[in-house]
N, C-alpha and C positions, 0 to 999 in steps of 0.2 A: 203634531203631537210630539212632545219631547220624548226622546228614547224610543222612537218608532221601531228601529231595528231590533231593540231588545224586547219590546212588548209583544212581538209575534210569538215568543216562547211562553208567554203568560196565559193562563186560562182566561177566557173572556169575562168571567164574573169578577176577576180581580184586576182587570186592565182599566185603570181609572184615567180619565183625561186630565193631564197636567195643565193644559191650557185653560181649563175651567177654574183653576186656582186663582183666587183674587188677591192673595197675600202670601207672604213667606210661610206664615203659620199654616195656611191651607195646603201649600206644597209639601211642607214637612208632614202634615197629617196624612197626606196621600202616600208619601214614602213609607211611613210607619205602618199604615194599613196594608199596603201591598207586601211589605216585608213579613208581616204576620201570616199572610196567605201563601206566599211563595217560599218554597223551601228547596234545599239541595242545590244542585248546580245552577238552576235557573235564578237563584238569588244572588249569585256571585257578582254579576255585572251590575245588578241593581244596587248592591252595597257600595261598589266602586263609584257609581253615579251619585248616590246619596252623599258619600264623603266629599266628592268634588263639589256638589251643590252647596253643602254646608260650608266649605272653605270659601267658596265664591261669594256667598251671601252673609256669612257671619264671621269669617276669618278663622284664625287658628283655634280660638277658644271654642267656637261652634264645632269645628271639625273634630277637635279632641273629645267633645261631649258625644258626638255621633260615634266616634271610634270606641269610646268606653261603653256606649249603649249596645254596640254590636259585637263586642269582643268575645262573647260566649255564643255567638250565632254562626256556627259553622255551616258551610265551608266559606273560605275566603280565597282571594287571588293574592299572589305575591305582590301585585301592584297596589293592593289595598294598604299593605304595610309600607311599601316604598313611597306612596303618597304621603303618609303620615311623617315619614322620615324627612321628606322634602319640605313639608309644611313646617316642621320643627326647625329645619335649617334656615328657613326664610325669616324666622323670628329674631329680633335684635337680642332678645334674652335667651337665645338658643342654649339648651341645657344638654350636655353630653349624656346625662343620666336618662333623659327621655329618649334620646336617640338610641341608646343602648337597649332600653326597654322595648322599643319597636323592633329592633334587630333581633333581640333574643326571642321575642314572640314569633317573628317571621321564621326564624331558624327552627323553632319547634315545629312549625307547620310545614316548612318547605326545605329544611336543611339537608334532608336526605336526597333531594332531587335537584337542587339548585346550587351549583358550585359558585356561581357569580355572587350569590347572596353572601356566602362565606367570605369571599375575597373583599367584597364591599365592607363587610363588618370588620374584617382585620385591618383594612386601610383607613377606616373612619377616624381614629384618633389623629392621624396625620393630616386629615382634611379639616379638622376642627380648628377654627381660628384661635380659640382660647388656648388650646394646647400649644400651638406654635408661638403665640405671643408670650406665654409664660417661660418657655425655654429660650434661652439667649445664646447666641454665638455658637461656641464649641459644644455646648450641651444639646442644642437643637441638631447640629450635625451628627453628633454621636448617637442621638436617639434615632435619627433617620437611618444611619448606617447599621445600627443594631437591629432595627426593624427589618431592613433589607436582607441582612444575613439570616435572621430567624425565619423569614417567610420565603426567601428566595426571590423576592421581587426587587430587582435592581433597576 
């Protein structure tokens, strides 16, 4: 059974056999049904698995649809948001605005307890290929130096 280690936390009446799914639609229906029945901390791992499954079987667009469908379904893990950030970065048409959206949502949820999340958010523009392509020569060096002075990250 897929997710065996996670299913031990689920009530027997909502523990559905994923191996019985004959199609991706069946698997998605199982995820949706279980997510309606499981709430609180028990749902966190399931949401992460659903997001992973969506990306593996439908790519970024499917993962984004799952993300949007779950965005009001608390609680989450910080990894849920980190996964979406990574999925966005893997896109050829990677958009900084989407990455910022994911970080800002993650920071609202976990910003008071996860300092690494803040540092990743602050460093993100320097890691974004478009930002570094657009800045040329001395402008790029000045931007990196200014960033380092402002954040203390040398």
